[in-house]
C-alpha positions, -999 to +999 in steps of 0.1 A: +082-144-039+107-120-036+134-148-044+116-157-077+114-122-087+151-117-082+157-150-101+134-139-129+150-104-136+185-117-128+192-093-102+208-097-067+190-069-047+159-049-051+150-015-044+114-013-026+092+017-027+067+013+001+039+041+003+005+046+017-025+066-003-059+074+008-089+056-005-120+076+001-151+057+016-188+064+016-215+049+037-204+029+070-177+002+061-156-018+083-124-001+090-136+032+075-123+061+096-120+099+097-086+109+088-075+144+098-047+148+072-070+139+041-099+159+058-122+127+050-134+094+060-111+070+040-091+038+043-053+042+043-038+012+024+001+006+020+017-009-009+051-022-017+065-021-054+101-027-069+116+000-087+103-019-122+070-012-111+061-049-097+039-052-069+046-070-041+023-065-013-008-046-004-027-041+029-058-025+036-056-003+067-083+018+085-082+054+078-069+067+109-036+048+107-007+072+104 
């Protein structure tokens, strides 16, 4: 949890980096969709990291999510 991470790192606040990326997909997979920005069929997952690089969350999203 975020509270445990704050306590472990002895910090009172966190800087979060939330960003998405394209994950190319082939075949006929659930949630795969064409993304015009990337020009291909893909997934469009979103990730959340701390400024120290600790991963907090990830969510697989359909490729046509903006």
